[in-house]
N, C-alpha and C positions, 0 to 999 in steps of 0.2 A: 573485258572483251572475251567473246566466246572462242573456244578452241575448236578446230575442225580436223578430224581424222577420217576422211571419207572412206568407207568400206567398199572394196571392189573385189572382183573375182580374180583368179590367177591371171597374170598379164603375159603378153607375148612381146618379143623384142622387135618385131618387124616394123611397126610404125615409128619406133624410136630411131631407126636407122636413117630416116628421111632427112633430118637436119644435117647430119654429118655428110651425106651424099651431096647435099646442096652445097655445103661448105667446101667439099672437095672440088666440086665444079668450078668454084670461084678461084682456085689456085691457078698460077701461071702454068701454061703447058710447056714452057721453056725451061722449067726446073729452077727458076729463080726463087730465092727464099723471100718472097714477098707476095702479097695478094695481088690478084690481077686488077682489082678494083679498089678505089679508096675505101677505108673502113667506114661503116655506118654504125653509130652508137646504138646499142640495143635500148629500146624504150620500154620494154616490158620485162617482168621477171623471167628467168630461165631461157631467154632468147639469145642464141648465138648470132653472131653478125656476119659470119662468112669469111673473116680474115684471120681467124685465130690459128687455124692449122697451117703451118708453113712446112717447107721441105725439111728444115732442121728439126722441127718438132717431130715430124714423122720418122725421121732417121733415129732421133734419140729414143723415141718409143719403141721402135723396132729392135734396136740394140738392148734396151732395157728388158723387153719381153723375152729375148733370147737368153739373156743372162739369168733371168728369173726361172725359166724353164730348165736350164741347165743346173740350177742350184737346188731344184726340188729333190727331196730325199725318195728312196724307193717306196716308202709307205705313204707318200704324198705330202709329207709335213715340211714345215719350215720352222726353224728356231724352237728347239725342244724346250720342255718345261711348262710352267703355268700358262705362259703366253703363246705357246706353240700353236694351239688351235686358233687363237685369235689372229696370229700373224699369217697363219695358213689361210684363214678367211680373207685377210686383206690381200694376200697374193692372188687368191681366186677372184676377187673383185677387180684386181689389176688386169687379169686375163679377160674378164667379162667386159671390162671397160673398152676392150678392143673389138667387141662383138663375138667373143667366143662363148659358147654354152657347153654344158656337159656333152661330150662326144661330138660337138660341132665346131668347126673352125680349126685354124692351125693349131691352137692350143687347147682344143676341146678335151683331149685326154688328160692334160694337166689340170683342167677344171674338175674332171671326174675324180682324179686322185685327191684334189683338195677336198671335195665333197665327202668322199669316203673317209678321210682322216678326221674331218670335223664330226661326221656322224659317229664314228667310232669312239670319239672323245666324249660323247654325251653320256653323262652319268645318269643313274636312276633318278636322281633328284632333279634332273634337268640341266644341271650345271655343265657347260661345255669347258672342260679343263682336264689336264693330266696331273695337276699338282696344285693342291689347295693351300700351299704354304706361302705363296708369293702373290697375294692380291689378285685372284683369278677373275674378278668382275670386268676388268678391262678387256681381257681376252674373250670373256663370255659375250660381251656386247658386240665386238667385232665379228665373232663367229656366228652369232645370232642374225646379225645384219646380212652376212653372207648367205645363210641358209634362207632368209627371207627373200633375197633377190633370186636365188636358184629356184625356190618354190614358185615364186610369182611368175617366172618365165618358163617353167616346165610342167608345173602341176604334179610333181612327183610325190606320191603318197608317203614314201619312206622319209622323204625330207620334211613333209608336213608334220609327221608324227613327232620327230625330234624338234622341229621348230616350235610346235605347240608346247612341248615340255619346257623348252628354254624360255619361251614367253611367260609361262606361268611362274617360273622361278624368278624372273624380273619382277613380276607383279607382286609376289609375296615377300620380296626382300626390299621393297621401297620403305625407307624409314619414315618416321612420323612428320619430318619436315617436307617430305616429297622427293628426296634424292636418293642416291646410292653411293657406296664407297667400295673399297677393295674386296671385302669379304661378302659372301652371300648371306648376310644377316641384316636385318632392319635396324641397325644401330646408328651409325653416323652417315655423313654424305659429303661429297665435293662435286664441283661442276665438271671436272674432267671425266669422272666415271659416269656421271649423270648423263652427259651428252651421248656416250656410248649406248646407254640403255634406251634413251629417247629415240635414237636412230633406229635401233634394233626393233623397237615396238612399232615405229613408223612403217619400216619395211614389211613387217609381218601383217600389220592392218592393211596396207595397200594390197598385199597378196591375198587378202580375203579372210584372215584370221581375226577372231574377236579380241579386242584390247579394251579393258575397262576404262571408260571415260574418266572416272575418278582418278585413276592412275596418272593419266596425262594432265588433268587439271591441277593435281597436286605438284606434279613435276614443274609445271609452269610457275606456280607459286614459289617453288624452291629457287628456280632460276632467277626470277625477279628479285628475290631477297638477296641474290649475290651481286646485284647491280650497284655500282658506286656513283658517286656524284659527278665524276668526270666522263661517265658514259661507258666506261669499261666494267669488267666483271672480276670479282674476287674469287679465290679458290674455294672458299667455304662461305656460307651465308651468315650474316649477322655477327661477324667477328672483326670487322674493320680492317681486314687485310687489303693490301693495295691492288690496283688493277694490273693486268699484265697482258701480253700479246696472245699467248696460247689460250689461256683461260677465257679471255674476252671473245676470241674467235669461237670458242666452244659455247659460250653463253649466247651469242647471237644465232649461231647454227641451231642451237637447242630450241629457241623460240620458233624459227622457221619450221623445224621438223615436228613441233608440237601444234602446228597449225595457226601460228600467229604470223600475219603477213603485213601488218602495219601498226603504227603507233610510235610513241617517243622512245620506248625501250629499244626497239630496232634501230631507229634513226640515230640515237645517241651512240649505240654500240658500233654501228657502221662507221660513223664519223670518228670515233675513237680509234678504230682499226686503221684508218687512213693514214695515221702517222707512221705505220709500218709498211707502207707500199714497198715491195722489194726493190732494193737498189736506189730508193729515193729517200726513204724516212729512216727512223731509228732501226737498228738491226735487232731482230728478235733473237739472234744467237746469243746475245748477252744473257738471255734467260734460259737458253737451252730449248729443247723441244722444237727445233726449226721445222722439221717435216710434219710433226704432229699439229703444230700451230697453223701452218700453211695449208694442210689438209682440210681443216675446218674453215680457215679464212677464204679459201677459194670457193668453197660451197656457199658460204654466206654471201660473197660478192656475186656469184652466179645467180642465186635466188633473189638478190636485190636488183640485179639487172643494171641498165643505164650506165652512168658514168662510173659507178663502183666496179662493175665488171670490165668495162672497157679500159680502165686504168690498171686493175689489179692483174688480170690474166696474162696480158703480154709481158708484164714485168716478172711475174713468177716463172712463166714459161721460159723466158730468155735466161733467167738466173739459174734454173734448174739445168738447162741445156749446157751452160758453162760449167756446171759442177759435176756433171756426169764423168765418170772415169772411163779410160779407154776400153775397159772390159765390158762396159754397158751398165755397171751398177752405180748406186749412190751410197755414200757413207755418211754416218752421223748418228742419228738417235738409235739407241738400243742395239741394232744389228743391221748388217748391209741388206738382208732380205726385207726387213721392216722398212728401212729408209727407201729402198727401191720400189717396194710396193706402193708406198704413199706417194712417191714422186711420180710414178706411172699413173696412179689415179688422178693426181692433180693435173698432169699434162693432158690427160684424155677427157677432162671435164666437157669440152665442147662436143665431144661425140654423143653425149646424151643416151648412151646405151643402157646405163643403170637407172631404172625407173625411180628409185628412191631420191636420186639427185634432182629430179625435175620438179619436186614440190607440187603443190596444189593451189598455188596463189592465183590472184587475178591475172588473166591473160595467158595462163599456162595451157 
């Protein structure tokens, strides 16, 4: 099956606001935490139904964003170290998921500071990291994704320059199997780092930058080699390791962002993930990576649409609301700013402010 990464020019966020405004209009004017109309299951990929955004969800997001803004360091960073630029990028995406852009919106200045820190963390090689000793390619992928979204919605030439450098580093560090791993060298690969780089390339390509087709085609081949007979995905290809929630969510999302929108690989992966519907199926916490796994799972279900999205989003929304601390943060994976950033991105998926999450599938 052919892959498709349609090249476009820099994007603007205005049109992306329409679905969330329509969703807001569907809410009860009496402040009740329920939709004003019965839910209608989305029948197309990327389609919100109008009942996802509730009063409790809006309150949780507001508290979370306030906490995240208070937690930002004076230099704009979050979580120092190798992953600092990556987590700063995720925090920036959390702010942008609420409609903020650099210098625009309630948290526009927080986005400006995130951008500055990420740009300042870009090395001459193109690697976005402050410490190469602790597997920087995770953080590099998240930070590049953030720059791709910023450039796509602003057209800032300074961002484009560093984004181009970061993309070229991703391309030249792809290993012979088609994947990536912790270090910026083309040696080995795993699916969790590979999805970070695929999403980064997707965002950059959608923003108008050239991404080599062979890089995407080879990445798809690698992801498919990670698929197991049960429909889930293993951590590395061709080694017989078992399927798991987080890595399977990453595998399905990888295919979507590489331009695959139909086929048994997706169907089998989505059906595998259904056993982990929050609060109903097996608990992904037994494996760890709760926020990381749900970050990719909610994207996969959003891009799948239909019953997948209709069942998954309300379940993870309500579970995250229940898990939020009184201060507005979430705790769990890696650090509170990391967990909070991912939780906010998950909760705000119906907003559709971030172009990369919309995909380019049929009906989008």
